[in-house]
VOKE-995287 format. One record per atom (N, C-alpha, C): residue in three letters; y, z, x. Coordinates in steps of 0.2 Angstrom, whole numbers, plus 5000, padded with zeros to 4 digits. Last residue first. Example, Ala and Ser with C-alpha at 12.3 -4.5 7.8 and 13.67 -1.06 7.14 Angstrom:
<recs>
SER498950355064/SER499550365068/SER500050395064/ALA497250395066/ALA497850395062/ALA498450395066/
</recs>
This chain:
<recs>
ARG495649415016/ARG495149365014/ARG495149355006/LEU497249415024/LEU496749435019/LEU496249385018/ARG497249375042/ARG497449365035/ARG496949395030/ARG496949355055/ARG497249425053/ARG497549415047/THR496149255060/THR496849235058/THR497249305056/ALA495049315065/ALA495349265069/ALA496049245067/PRO494549405055/PRO494749425062/PRO495149375066/ASP495149415039/ASP494849365044/ASP495049385051/VAL494849565030/VAL495249515034/VAL494849475038/LEU493849635024/LEU494449625020/LEU494949575024/GLY492649675029/GLY492649605026/GLY493349595022/ALA492549785036/ALA492449795029/ALA492549725025/ARG492749725049/ARG492049755047/ARG491949765040/ALA494149705047/ALA493649655048/ALA492949675046/LEU494649845046/LEU494749795040/LEU494249735041/TRP494249885059/TRP493949925053/TRP494049875047/GLY495049805067/GLY494249805067/GLY493949835061/TRP496249845063/TRP496149775062/TRP495349775062/ALA496149985068/ALA496249965061/ALA496049895059/ASP496049965081/ASP495550005078/ASP495549985070/GLU497249905085/GLU496649865085/GLU496049895082/ALA498649935083/ALA498149945078/ALA497549915078/ASP499649915092/ASP499349975093/ASP498749985087/GLN500449795090/GLN500249815096/GLN499849875097/GLU500749765076/GLU500649715081/GLU500349735088/VAL500749895069/VAL500249835067/VAL500149785072/TYR501649965077/TYR500949985076/TYR500549925075/ALA502849885076/ALA502549895083/ALA501849915082/ARG503049905062/ARG502849835065/ARG502549845072/ALA503250045061/ALA502650015058/ALA502549945061/SER503850115077/SER503950085071/SER503250055068/GLY503450195088/GLY504150205085/GLY504250165079/LEU502250205094/LEU502650155097/LEU503350155093/ARG501650305085/ARG501750315093/ARG502250265096/PHE502450325069/PHE501950285074/PHE502150295081/THR502750375053/THR502850385060/THR502250355064/TYR503650345038/TYR502950345042/TYR503150345049/GLY504850355031/GLY504650405036/GLY503950405039/TRP505450255024/TRP505150305020/TRP505050365025/ALA505850165034/ALA506350195030/ALA506050265027/ASP504550115038/ASP504950155042/ASP505450195039/MET504250055026/MET503750105028/MET504150145033/ASP505149955025/ASP505250005020/ASP504750065022/ALA504749875036/ALA505349905036/ALA505449965031/LEU503449835030/LEU503549875037/LEU504149905037/VAL503849765019/VAL503449815018/VAL503549865025/ARG504649655025/ARG504949705021/ARG504549765020/ASP503549595033/ASP504149615036/ASP504549675032/ALA502649545023/ALA502449605027/ALA503149635031/GLY503349515006/GLY503149495013/GLY503049555018/VAL504049474993/VAL503949534997/VAL503949525004/GLY504149354987/GLY504749394987/GLY504649454991/PRO502449364981/PRO503049324982/PRO503749364982/LEU501249434991/LEU501649444985/LEU502349404986/ALA500549435003/ALA500249404997/ALA500649404991/ASP501249515011/ASP501249445012/ASP501049405006/GLY500849645006/GLY501549625005/GLY501649545006/MET499549645011/MET499649635004/MET500349615002/LEU499849675024/LEU499549615023/LEU499649595015/ALA500349805023/ALA500849755025/ALA500549685024/GLN499249865018/GLN499749865014/GLN500249815016/LEU498349855030/LEU498249825024/LEU498849815019/VAL498949955039/VAL498949875040/VAL498849835034/CYS498650065032/CYS499350055034/CYS499449975035/VAL497250065030/VAL497750055024/VAL498450035026/ALA496950095043/ALA496750025041/ALA497150015034/ASN497350225044/ASN497650175049/ASN497550105046/GLU496450285035/GLU497250285034/GLU497550235038/GLU495250265041/GLU495450235035/GLU496150225034/GLU495450345052/GLU495350275053/GLU495450235047/ILE495550465047/ILE496050445050/ILE496050365051/SER494750465030/SER494750475038/SER495350455041/ASP494850455017/ASP494250485019/ASP494250495027/THR496050475004/THR495950465011/THR495250495013/ALA496350484991/ALA495750444992/ALA495650445000/ASP497050584979/ASP497050584986/ASP496350544988/THR497150554964/THR497750574968/THR497650564976/HIS495550544963/HIS496050564959/HIS496550594963/VAL493950454963/VAL494650464966/VAL495150494960/ALA492750424957/ALA492850494959/ALA493550504961/ALA492750284957/ALA492750324950/ALA492850394951/ARG492650244970/ARG493250244967/ARG493250284960/LYS491350234974/LYS491750294976/LYS492350294972/GLU490950114968/GLU490550174966/GLU490950234968/PRO491650024976/PRO491850034969/PRO491550094966/ALA492150084992/ALA491650054988/ALA491750074981/LEU493850074998/LEU493250114995/LEU492750074992/VAL494849995000/VAL494450005006/VAL493850045004/ILE495549994988/ILE495249934990/ILE494749944996/LEU496150124988/LEU495650104983/LEU495250044985/HIS497050114998/HIS496550164998/HIS496050144993/GLY497850004993/GLY497449994999/GLY496950054999/ALA498550074983/ALA498050024981/ALA497650004987/GLU499450144991/GLU498950184987/GLU498350134984/HIS500150044997/HIS499750095001/HIS499250124997/LEU500749974986/LEU500249944990/LEU499849984995/LEU501550084982/LEU501050054977/LEU500550014981/SER502350094993/SER501950154991/SER501450124986/HIS503049974994/HIS502549995000/HIS502150054997/VAL503749974982/VAL503249924983/VAL502749954989/PRO504250124975/PRO504350084980/PRO503650034981/THR504550144958/THR504050154963/THR504150104969/ASP505350114947/ASP505750134953/ASP505250154959/GLY504450074937/GLY504950024939/GLY505250044946/ARG502950164942/ARG503550154937/ARG503950094940/ALA501150164942/ALA501850154945/ALA502350144940/TYR499450184947/TYR500050194942/TYR500750194946/VAL498050094948/VAL498650114952/VAL499150124947/THR496350134945/THR496950114942/THR497550144947/SER495050174947/SER495250104949/SER495850084947/GLY495350334949/GLY494850294948/GLY495050224951/ILE497050344951/ILE496550384948/ILE495950324946/ILE498550364960/ILE497850324959/ILE497450374956/GLY500350324960/GLY499750364960/GLY499150324959/ALA501850304970/ALA501250274966/ALA500750324966/GLU503350394968/GLU502750374972/GLU502150354968/SER504450464963/SER504350394961/SER503750364964/GLU503750624962/GLU504350584961/GLU504250514959/GLY502250634972/GLY502650654966/GLY503250604966/TRP501250614981/TRP501950634984/TRP502450654978/TYR500150584974/TYR500150634979/TYR500750664981/SER499950544957/SER500450534963/SER500350594968/GLY499250544945/GLY498850534952/GLY499350524958/PRO500450484935/PRO499850514936/PRO499550504942/ILE502150514936/ILE501650464938/ILE500950504939/ALA503250564923/ALA502850584929/ALA502250534930/GLU504550464916/GLU503950504916/GLU503550514922/GLY505550374920/GLY505750454919/GLY505150494918/ASP504850234913/ASP505350264917/ASP505550334915/PRO503150234910/PRO503850224908/PRO504250264912/VAL502050154921/VAL502250214918/VAL502950204916/ARG500850024921/ARG501550044922/ARG501650104918/GLU499450004931/GLU499650044924/GLU500350054925/LEU498349884937/LEU499049914938/LEU499249944931/ALA496749894943/ALA497149884937/ALA497849914939/LEU495549814954/LEU495949864952/LEU496449844946/GLY494749714960/GLY494449754954/GLY494849814952/TYR495349634968/TYR494949694971/TYR494749734966/ARG496149554960/ARG495649524965/ARG495149574968/ALA496949644954/ALA496349624950/ALA495849584955/LEU498049654963/LEU497549704962/LEU496949684959/LEU498549524961/LEU498349544967/LEU497849604967/ALA498949534947/ALA498449484949/ALA498149494956/THR499949634948/THR499349634943/THR498749594946/VAL500849564956/VAL500549624958/VAL499849644954/ALA501249464947/ALA500949444954/ALA500549504957/ASP501749534937/ASP501149494936/ASP500849474942/THR502949584942/THR502349624941/THR501749594940/ASP503949524955/ASP503549504949/ASP502949544948/ILE505149654959/ILE504649604960/ILE504349574954/ASP505949764956/ASP506249704959/ASP505849644960/ALA505149864950/ALA505649824946/ALA505949764949/LEU504549914962/LEU504149874957/LEU504649834952/THR505749894975/THR505349934970/THR504949884966/LEU506249914992/LEU506049864987/LEU505649904982/MET507550024997/MET506850004996/MET506749964991/PRO509149955001/PRO508750004997/PRO508049974997/GLY509049855016/GLY509449885011/GLY509049935007/TYR508349815026/TYR508449765021/TYR508949795016/SER508049925034/SER508549875037/SER508749815032/SER507950035020/SER507750005026/SER508249955029/ALA508450195014/ALA508550125014/ALA508250095020/GLY507650325004/GLY508050295009/GLY508150215009/GLY506650354996/GLY507350364993/GLY507850334998/SER505150444998/SER505550384998/SER506250404995/ARG504950595007/ARG504750555002/ARG505250495002/PRO504350635024/PRO504850635018/PRO504650585013/MET502850715029/MET503250655028/MET503750665023/
</recs>
């Protein structure tokens, strides 16, 4: 996959510097996670893709001001779907399965809706611009038409209400 830096249909990708960091911190705290701001220009600890992409170590999500919001939410999603005792062992890569990866892609859009000024639409557009690829051609089409397994996974994990498809 290509790394971020592109523009979505909304323009340049939305970054942490563009949104309310306190809202992100509060959202992550709901799931027992912490946000650690990394100074601009410094390497992001635990970043799988490097550059400005978010990193994860234990229960902490690392991000700089130029970190794309979709990246931060995706990496946080990986930690959220893990049992707390498994989080302690995470460093850089938390993917356990294809099913988990699919669930995290849906979860990051739902978390976008929980952040003021972000929204699922923006997260999905930025995912497409970054280079996520889905059978139906877009992240939105995947979430709306092709993600029944991911929705079921999230419901079984107690993270979404299956009737409303909203975060619990």
